[in-house]
C-alpha positions as a printed NumPy array, in Angstrom:
array([[ -2.591,  -9.733,  10.404],
       [ -5.523,  -7.652,   9.21 ],
       [ -5.97 ,  -6.816,   5.863],
       [ -3.454,  -9.98 ,   5.003],
       [ -5.353, -10.719,   1.342],
       [ -4.699,  -7.697,  -0.174],
       [ -1.646,  -6.726,  -2.738],
       [  0.625,  -6.315,   0.398],
       [ -0.516,  -8.826,   2.859],
       [  0.138, -12.038,   0.417],
       [  3.214, -11.289,   0.352],
       [  3.826, -10.626,   4.005],
       [  1.45 , -13.783,   4.78 ],
       [  4.724, -15.787,   2.512],
       [  7.258, -14.81 ,   4.46 ],
       [  5.696, -15.268,   7.87 ],
       [  4.959, -18.887,   6.543],
       [  8.761, -19.366,   5.141],
       [  9.945, -18.492,   8.979],
       [  7.401, -21.407,  10.224],
       [  4.77 , -18.496,  11.472],
       [  1.502, -19.887,  11.702],
       [ -0.738, -16.723,  10.589],
       [ -3.978, -15.605,  11.882],
       [ -5.74 , -13.241,   8.545],
       [ -8.013, -11.787,   9.786],
       [-10.153, -10.135,   7.   ],
       [-13.853,  -9.599,   6.15 ],
       [-14.329, -11.814,   3.691],
       [-12.537, -15.192,   4.848],
       [-13.159, -16.941,   1.533],
       [-11.506, -14.798,  -0.298],
       [ -8.009, -15.479,   1.767],
       [ -8.347, -19.024,   1.461],
       [ -5.658, -18.668,  -1.542],
       [ -3.259, -17.688,   1.103],
       [ -3.174, -21.49 ,   1.854],
       [ -1.181, -22.739,  -0.215],
       [  1.733, -20.323,   0.779],
       [  2.298, -22.483,   3.7  ],
       [  1.962, -26.2  ,   5.214],
       [ -1.977, -27.44 ,   5.781],
       [ -3.31 , -25.655,   8.9  ],
       [ -0.326, -22.712,   9.241],
       [ -2.551, -20.345,   7.397],
       [ -5.907, -19.702,   8.65 ],
       [ -8.299, -16.632,   7.6  ],
       [-10.905, -15.616,   9.963],
       [-13.6  , -12.727,  10.092],
       [-12.216,  -9.966,  11.629],
       [-12.562,  -6.343,  10.521],
       [-10.81 ,  -4.175,  12.417],
       [-14.068,  -2.117,  12.763],
       [-15.787,  -4.874,  14.938],
       [-14.212,  -4.767,  18.924],
       [-14.828,  -8.439,  19.438],
       [-13.884,  -9.933,  16.763],
       [-10.151,  -8.021,  16.78 ],
       [-10.193,  -9.486,  20.158],
       [-10.878, -12.622,  19.543],
       [ -7.831, -12.205,  16.377],
       [ -5.476, -11.043,  18.456],
       [ -5.859, -13.175,  21.348],
       [ -2.426, -15.483,  22.459],
       [ -0.791, -13.857,  18.878],
       [  2.931, -12.991,  19.578],
       [  3.122, -10.568,  16.56 ],
       [ -0.105,  -8.438,  14.929],
       [  0.709,  -6.948,  11.873],
       [ -2.176,  -4.344,  10.683],
       [ -2.759,  -3.886,   7.186],
       [ -5.697,  -2.426,   6.7  ],
       [ -6.161,   0.861,   4.382],
       [ -8.239,   1.856,   1.566],
       [ -7.443,   4.862,  -0.968],
       [-11.12 ,   5.841,  -1.382],
       [-14.313,   5.6  ,   0.446],
       [-17.709,   3.28 ,  -0.716],
       [-19.151,   5.023,   2.395],
       [-18.649,   8.161,   4.155],
       [-16.389,   8.056,   7.077],
       [-14.543,   4.753,   5.209],
       [-11.292,   6.279,   6.127],
       [-12.177,   7.326,   9.456],
       [-13.104,   4.108,  10.53 ],
       [-10.935,   2.15 ,   9.31 ],
       [ -7.336,   4.171,   9.017],
       [ -7.662,   6.127,  12.367],
       [-10.4  ,   4.047,  14.992],
       [ -9.47 ,   0.909,  13.529],
       [ -5.998,   1.183,  13.684],
       [ -6.127,   2.705,  17.386],
       [ -8.742,  -0.352,  18.393],
       [ -6.133,  -3.057,  16.718],
       [ -3.164,  -1.546,  18.836],
       [ -5.212,  -1.378,  21.821],
       [ -6.63 ,  -4.772,  21.968],
       [ -3.273,  -6.129,  21.037],
       [ -1.407,  -4.239,  24.195],
       [ -4.301,  -5.936,  26.346],
       [ -3.662,  -9.271,  24.656],
       [ -0.186,  -9.321,  25.679],
       [  1.646,  -9.133,  22.185],
       [  4.827,  -8.952,  22.302],
       [  5.139,  -6.675,  18.366],
       [  2.954,  -4.661,  16.477],
       [  3.935,  -4.001,  12.788],
       [  1.477,  -0.708,  11.617],
       [  1.722,   0.11 ,   7.81 ],
       [  0.676,   3.484,   7.313],
       [  1.755,   5.205,   4.215],
       [  4.476,   8.357,   3.722],
       [  1.135,  10.869,   2.992],
       [ -0.17 ,  10.437,   6.549],
       [  0.454,  14.334,   7.928],
       [ -2.45 ,  15.648,  10.495],
       [ -2.081,  18.981,   8.41 ],
       [ -2.639,  16.793,   4.465],
       [ -5.335,  18.772,   2.758],
       [ -6.682,  14.695,   1.767],
       [ -8.794,  13.068,   4.289],
       [ -6.578,  10.067,   3.283],
       [ -3.343,  11.735,   5.012],
       [ -5.336,  13.054,   7.742],
       [ -6.728,   9.901,   9.038],
       [ -3.145,   8.087,   7.861],
       [ -1.544,  10.014,  10.323],
       [ -4.637,   9.98 ,  13.316],
       [ -4.049,   6.035,  12.958],
       [ -0.304,   6.361,  13.549],
       [ -0.793,   8.789,  16.595],
       [ -3.611,   6.09 ,  18.046],
       [ -1.343,   3.208,  17.823],
       [  1.442,   5.064,  19.522],
       [ -0.731,   6.09 ,  22.186],
       [ -2.06 ,   2.321,  22.746],
       [  0.895,   0.319,  21.738],
       [  3.937,   2.903,  22.154],
       [  6.76 ,   0.03 ,  20.963],
       [  5.162,  -0.09 ,  17.627],
       [  6.69 ,  -0.058,  14.154],
       [  4.756,   1.811,  11.712],
       [  6.29 ,   1.376,   8.426],
       [  5.225,   4.163,   5.652],
       [  5.596,   3.325,   2.133],
       [  5.3  ,   5.626,  -0.527],
       [  3.703,   3.724,  -4.213],
       [  4.102,   0.235,  -3.548],
       [  4.948,  -1.485,  -6.952],
       [  4.59 ,  -5.255,  -8.281],
       [  2.809,  -7.485,  -9.868],
       [ -0.794,  -6.476,  -8.602],
       [ -0.293,  -3.078,  -8.393],
       [ -3.074,  -0.993,  -8.853],
       [ -0.19 ,   2.235, -10.177],
       [  1.717,   0.617, -13.108],
       [ -1.182,  -1.394, -14.277],
       [ -3.609,   1.135, -14.469],
       [ -1.778,   3.327, -16.499],
       [ -0.404,   0.272, -18.651],
       [ -3.834,  -0.245, -19.542],
       [ -4.774,   3.345, -20.063],
       [ -2.223,   3.425, -22.682],
       [ -4.063,   0.468, -24.556],
       [ -7.129,   2.003, -24.82 ],
       [ -6.464,   6.122, -24.827],
       [ -4.791,   7.645, -28.01 ],
       [ -3.192,  10.023, -25.496],
       [ -1.462,   9.956, -21.818],
       [ -3.578,  12.246, -19.364],
       [ -1.151,  14.491, -17.047],
       [ -2.093,  15.779, -13.605],
       [  0.254,  17.036, -11.571],
       [  3.192,  15.902, -13.735],
       [  5.75 ,  17.703, -11.171],
       [  4.692,  15.726,  -8.262],
       [  7.542,  13.455,  -7.221],
       [  7.321,   9.883,  -6.031],
       [  9.571,   7.126,  -5.005],
       [  8.052,   3.584,  -5.64 ],
       [  8.761,   0.957,  -3.712],
       [  8.842,  -2.5  ,  -4.523],
       [  6.516,  -4.825,  -2.931],
       [  8.55 ,  -7.498,  -2.162],
       [ 11.191,  -4.677,  -0.173],
       [  8.198,  -3.469,   1.861],
       [  7.12 ,  -7.389,   2.839],
       [ 10.999,  -7.797,   4.097],
       [ 10.837,  -4.079,   6.047],
       [  7.691,  -5.849,   7.653],
       [  9.319,  -9.176,   8.685],
       [ 12.674,  -6.995,  10.187],
       [ 10.06 ,  -4.941,  11.848],
       [  8.764,  -7.865,  13.996],
       [ 12.592,  -9.289,  14.513],
       [ 14.801,  -6.451,  14.99 ],
       [ 16.183,  -5.653,  18.399],
       [ 16.391,  -1.994,  17.083],
       [ 12.612,  -1.568,  15.411],
       [ 10.107,  -1.388,  18.429],
       [  9.361,   2.141,  18.86 ],
       [ 10.446,   4.085,  15.313],
       [  9.052,   4.887,  12.427],
       [  9.848,   4.172,   8.912],
       [  9.542,   5.677,   5.56 ],
       [  9.879,   3.31 ,   2.937],
       [ 10.791,   4.335,  -0.764],
       [ 12.882,   2.976,  -3.363],
       [ 16.397,   4.312,  -5.13 ],
       [ 15.234,   6.668,  -6.967],
       [ 12.78 ,   9.632,  -6.97 ],
       [ 10.341,  10.259, -10.557],
       [  8.354,  12.607, -11.294],
       [  4.495,  11.977, -12.125],
       [  5.344,  12.667, -16.   ],
       [  8.163,  10.433, -16.038],
       [  6.867,   7.772, -14.713],
       [  4.238,   7.81 , -17.45 ],
       [  6.348,   8.205, -19.882],
       [  8.844,   4.84 , -18.528],
       [  5.218,   3.377, -18.761],
       [  5.164,   3.993, -22.742],
       [  8.537,   3.036, -23.481],
       [  8.181,  -0.203, -21.455],
       [  4.896,  -1.204, -22.953],
       [  6.15 ,  -0.31 , -26.222],
       [  2.768,   2.543, -26.977],
       [  3.641,   5.761, -28.655],
       [  1.402,   8.707, -26.552],
       [  1.327,  11.946, -26.491],
       [  1.602,  13.458, -22.883],
       [ -1.326,  15.792, -22.265],
       [ -1.55 ,  17.835, -19.351],
       [ -4.807,  17.911, -17.611],
       [ -5.847,  21.418, -16.508],
       [ -6.6  ,  21.126, -12.716],
       [-10.091,  22.75 , -12.645],
       [-10.976,  20.129, -15.322],
       [ -9.317,  17.238, -13.434],
       [-11.738,  18.716, -10.189],
       [-14.458,  18.131, -12.398],
       [-13.413,  14.685, -13.494],
       [-12.876,  13.601, -10.156],
       [-16.44 ,  15.069,  -8.999],
       [-18.008,  12.821, -11.515],
       [-15.494,   9.453, -11.4  ],
       [-16.855,   9.238,  -7.259],
       [-20.121,   7.758,  -8.849],
       [-18.858,   4.713,  -9.948],
       [-17.875,   1.864,  -8.19 ],
       [-14.067,   1.885,  -8.923],
       [-13.146,   5.519,  -9.417],
       [ -9.971,   6.213, -11.218],
       [-10.004,   9.24 ,  -9.581],
       [-11.323,  11.191,  -6.816],
       [-11.392,  14.695,  -5.319],
       [ -9.117,  13.288,  -2.09 ],
       [ -7.256,  11.714,  -4.186],
       [ -6.596,  14.761,  -6.3  ],
       [ -5.124,  16.89 ,  -3.592],
       [ -3.15 ,  13.7  ,  -2.288],
       [ -1.291,  13.718,  -5.759],
       [ -0.239,  17.884,  -5.472],
       [  1.934,  16.631,  -2.411],
       [  5.368,  14.695,  -3.123],
       [  5.512,  11.376,  -1.874],
       [  8.976,  11.089,  -0.59 ],
       [ 10.972,  10.23 ,   2.624],
       [ 11.708,  12.995,   4.843],
       [ 15.368,  14.272,   4.442],
       [ 17.347,  12.236,   7.447],
       [ 14.417,   9.566,   7.972],
       [ 15.282,   5.907,   8.508],
       [ 14.485,   3.613,   5.684],
       [ 14.75 ,   0.275,   4.084],
       [ 18.636,   0.615,   4.776],
       [ 18.183,   0.718,   8.322],
       [ 16.013,  -2.82 ,   8.237],
       [ 19.008,  -4.273,   6.82 ],
       [ 17.394,  -3.736,   2.817],
       [ 18.654,  -2.911,  -0.427],
       [ 15.766,  -1.565,  -1.823],
       [ 14.997,  -3.113,  -6.062],
       [ 14.773,  -0.548,  -8.64 ],
       [ 11.408,  -0.408, -10.444],
       [ 13.123,  -0.924, -13.631],
       [ 14.651,  -4.615, -12.479],
       [ 10.956,  -5.773, -12.11 ],
       [  8.565,  -3.326, -13.532],
       [  8.897,  -4.562, -17.288],
       [  8.402,  -8.057, -16.112],
       [  4.903,  -7.449, -15.671],
       [  3.974,  -4.971, -18.401],
       [  4.958,  -6.739, -21.144],
       [  1.41 ,  -8.302, -20.807],
       [  0.237,  -4.857, -22.413],
       [  2.677,  -4.675, -25.462],
       [  1.171,  -5.386, -28.657],
       [  1.181,  -9.237, -29.018],
       [  1.91 ,  -9.955, -25.477],
       [  5.441,  -8.957, -25.619],
       [  5.766, -11.519, -28.379],
       [  6.435,  -9.351, -31.208],
       [  7.877,  -5.547, -31.728],
       [  5.289,  -3.095, -30.91 ],
       [  3.964,  -0.63 , -33.557],
       [  1.098,   1.004, -31.288]])
């Protein structure tokens, strides 16, 4: 599994270990992936150094594997060209070397925003990666999740944190629609894609039961955290300036590429196969999000908020 120490990866590792698989977790920092070893028996989960940009390391990682899962993805570039190296070239490399190694199954996790005509480099390189995977490993299963939520997510947690320190909630492209999907459902989809006879060669778009506008999601976060904050629309010109300045930070809150993505709906295409076709009933965000946003309430949720 490539990218197994990330947000989605830890859930997939747990499920694969529970099913009795021995899992090689191919990452750039094996030490940082050792926490995953508690998810299985001794010797069942093995972190190893293998970034998707390294030909020989990828070949060693997939040697003898029955199943290969690629979860590698980034939301912003630390170096120019990272999207191309990881999303496109890396995905193609994993698929090509998995096929050469004789792997029976490949599950490639992409994103609903993957589109060769996308205005964002993220979306274009995700689409290029999918094309490379299909060319090298035609029977691969491609999963395209919408925004993924769960206790460690970078979406609900980030905006809940902002609600604690800002006197208002900034809204950029507030009418853009999202259909957030629970991380556990995405992990279940990976397992289903690896086991179902009808999954090879197909693409599934993974989403929750309902779509929401960005403004509605921010309003919901304020409701759950008990914060009284006005929602303030940020003009696109000002948002572009903020995004440009943010790119000088180690972990930018918003980049120009993300701003382009934020202006496009992130929901499944009409008629697309999804969680239902994989035998999974999606969880609503209302059933999960409050459990981990409680810590953002005044007193950590132990007393009513007056903020």
